[in-house]
C-alpha angles and dihedrals in degrees: 000000000000125000117242089241117107122188129192114242091242092059093073103033118128132199112192123184125200132174115223108236128187091262089059094055143080124232092280092059094252126134110264112250091226092054090052091049089053093052091045088052092049095048092048092046091053091051091049094048090049089050099047101025086223141094108282127196127206108251099173147347122213124219116311119204122191104219099175134007118252114219135214109275095027122117120241117210115194118193115192128185136170104243098185143344121223119180108307097345138075132200115223122192118207122197115199122206130179119212127203101224091210102048102021090230113154127204126188108237108168146004122199135182118208131185119213128186120216113228139185126232092280090053093254117143114255132187116278123221115260123253123240109200115201113173125062092253092049090051091050093050089047091055095045091048089067090051092051091047091054089051091049093049091047093049092047091054089058090062 
């Protein structure tokens, strides 16, 4: 059962910025994958909370591919957006960019899709507000979220 509340995609979008410090890196000076996953989860959690106005818990993370290393001293920009709401869950997409602080050049390094479940104070799932995509890009992500969800459900049945 869906709630009657509908939110525009832009209402819950998040842009988070982090600087890669030596403590965030491995011996090669590259950002640790686990640290990036933590930042991705935080950005996605904030977007899901903004969308649902409730506590949301991480239910799943789709594949995560590391396209380019992110070096100490570079800036990481995480852009999170709720792509679609289902019953009690929402899919959040996070796009990760690295920025060279000297040139301003930005490079896409990762994309991740996370599923969050909206819960009440007792930890029980509750219906999430629907998403109203407006732009062409938002509508594309909305459609593709349904395809990814079907794959997730199919994969889950196998286990």
